N, C-alpha and C positions, 0 to 999 in steps of 0.2 A: 364760675371763670367770671376774669373781672374784664366789662368794657374794651371795648380799643379805643385807644382817642386817638384822632390824627392830631391835635399839635399838645404842644406839653406847654403850652396856655392856656389851654383844657383843662388835666390834669387838675386834681389835687394832689394826689399821690400817684409815683411814679416805679418803678422797681428795673432798673436800667445795670446791666456789663459793660455796658459799651454808650458814651453820650449819645443822645437824639433816640435811643432804637428802645423803646418798650417793652419788657418782657412780661407775658405773661404765668404767675405763678399758678402750676399746677395743685399744689395741695402742701400744707401745712403740719406741722406735729410739733406743740408746746411738752417742753418731759422738764417737771424740779427737782431739783435735789431733793432726794431719802434725810438726808441729814442737816441739809443747809433750805428751808425752801422761798431763803431772798436770791438762788443763785436756779436759774433755768437756760436751756435750752431750747433756741426755735430750730426747726429744719424745714427747710423748704425747698418747696424739689420744682425744679419747671423740666416738662416733660419734652419739647419741641423749643430751648434755645434760642432765640433769632440772630443773635450774635453771630463773630465768626470767631469761634472756641480758639485758635491760635492768637486772638490780641485780646481776652479774656483777662485781668490783672484781680479783680474786684469786684461784687456787687453791692448798687447802691436804694436805698430806699431812703429817695424826699420826697420834702412835701411841706408845706410852708413852716415847718417849725425848722427844719433843714437836714441834715442827709447823714444816715447809720449807711455806713461802708463795714463789708463783712469782709475779709479776704479769705475765709475754709471754704474755698468751694472744691468738691467730689466730684469726676463723674461716673454715675453710675451705668454697669454695664451688667445683661442676664445674658447666661450665653455667650459671650465672644461681639455681642452687639448695644454700641451703645442704645440708652434707654430718657438720658436724662439729666439731669445736673442735682448735687445735692448740694444744699449755704445750710452753711451751719451758723450759727449767731447766736452765743453763751452772754447770756446779761445776770451781770453778777451782784447785782445791787434791785429794787424797787424802783426806783428808782427808773434804771434802763428799759425796764420790765416797764413798769407805767409806755416810757417813749413805742416802743415797737406797737403795745399794744394801741395806742392810738393813733401810732400810720397805720398796722392794720386793719380798722376804722374807718381810717381814709380810703383807702383801698377798698375799704365792700370785705372782711373777710370774717370782723370779730361778729 
């Protein structure tokens, strides 16, 4: 798990649905394309989002390099009960993968 930071000025990297509300990433899975190894997909899971889900439009990963914005967000349910959110971040180049990897290092997941 990621250390919860009290202010954004303390954070090297934050994951957010809404401005000012830092989310805790539960799990990350990275998959590479069988046919094109430069294409990768990261599935990011958040079990207990803090943001109001009615206002969520995108997922932002921010660090000192800038911001990565992802709009592919899915609600996950098991037996009709909400169990979290899944964010799918597709990276079509080695540069995009390297940028994502640097963000994950700053978050403490690499």
